[in-house]
C-alpha positions in Angstrom: -20.5 72.4 -47.4 -22.0 72.8 -44.5 -24.1 76.0 -43.2 -22.4 79.3 -41.3 -23.5 78.1 -38.0 -22.3 74.9 -39.0 -18.8 76.1 -39.1 -19.1 78.0 -36.3 -19.9 75.5 -33.8 -17.6 73.5 -35.3 -14.4 76.5 -34.3 -16.4 76.7 -30.9 -15.8 72.9 -29.8 -12.5 72.5 -31.5 -11.1 75.9 -29.7 -10.3 77.2 -32.9 -10.2 81.0 -33.9 -9.6 83.0 -37.1 -12.0 81.6 -39.3 -14.3 83.3 -41.4 -17.4 82.9 -41.4 -20.7 84.2 -43.0 -24.1 83.2 -41.3 -27.2 84.9 -40.4 -28.8 84.4 -36.6 -31.8 85.9 -34.2 -30.5 88.9 -31.9 -30.9 88.2 -28.3 -29.1 90.8 -26.4 -28.3 94.4 -27.3 -25.5 95.0 -24.9 -24.0 98.5 -24.4 -21.2 99.7 -26.8 -17.4 98.8 -26.4 -16.0 102.6 -25.9 -12.4 101.6 -25.4 -10.2 102.5 -28.2 -12.0 101.3 -31.0 -15.7 102.0 -30.4 -18.2 99.3 -31.0 -21.9 98.3 -31.2 -22.2 94.2 -29.2 -24.9 92.2 -29.1 -25.5 88.6 -28.8 -27.1 86.8 -31.7 -28.3 83.4 -31.5 -27.0 81.3 -34.4 -27.8 77.9 -33.8 -29.9 76.2 -31.3 -28.3 76.8 -28.1 -25.2 78.7 -29.7 -25.2 82.1 -29.8 -21.6 84.7 -30.2 -21.2 88.0 -28.9 -20.9 90.4 -32.7 -18.5 93.2 -31.8 -19.3 95.6 -34.9 -16.9 98.7 -35.5 -19.2 101.6 -35.3 -15.8 103.8 -35.9 -15.6 102.3 -39.5 -19.1 101.5 -40.6 -22.5 102.8 -39.8 -24.3 100.9 -36.7 -27.4 98.2 -37.0 -30.6 99.7 -36.6 -31.1 96.0 -34.4 -34.1 95.4 -32.0 -33.8 92.7 -30.2 -35.4 89.6 -32.2 -35.0 90.9 -35.4 -32.7 88.7 -38.0 -29.7 89.4 -39.4 -27.1 87.7 -41.5 -23.1 88.9 -41.5 -19.8 87.7 -42.7 -17.1 88.1 -40.0 -14.1 86.7 -38.3 -14.9 84.3 -35.8 -12.6 83.9 -32.3 -13.1 81.2 -29.8 -14.0 82.2 -26.1 -15.0 79.9 -23.6 -18.8 81.9 -23.9 -19.3 81.1 -27.3 -17.2 82.9 -29.0 -16.9 86.5 -31.0 -17.2 87.4 -34.4 -15.8 90.5 -35.3 -14.6 92.5 -39.3 -18.1 92.8 -39.9 -17.2 96.3 -42.1 -14.3 97.0 -44.7 -10.8 96.8 -43.5 -9.6 100.6 -44.3 -6.0 99.6 -45.0 -7.5 96.7 -47.4 -5.5 93.7 -45.9 -8.5 91.7 -45.1 -11.3 91.5 -47.5 -13.8 92.5 -44.9 -16.7 91.6 -43.5 -20.6 93.0 -43.4 -24.0 93.0 -41.7 -27.4 92.5 -43.4 -30.7 94.2 -41.3 -33.7 94.5 -42.9 -32.8 94.4 -46.6 -29.4 96.8 -46.0 -25.8 96.0 -45.7 -23.7 97.4 -43.5 -19.9 97.4 -44.0 
């Protein structure tokens, strides 16, 4: 089994979505929250050389991550393809219990 980053790059190259992945990376850029529907904290994460993903973390269901640019995080979530590198979502528990759910770890704390 390869790394989670390899899984993300492979999913991107094959335009595959709905892939559960555990990986880590460095926060490259903090973006404004997405307040349409469920509120999401958004940031760009570098997961492999030359490959970034958008992490969309639901802050109606989970705590905001106190991340800064340059911080390293690890996560479990679902990868969805887009032409800009992809999006990671479901980085939190599923209140309906239909998904295993995901998490984000930052500075030794797991947020889910």
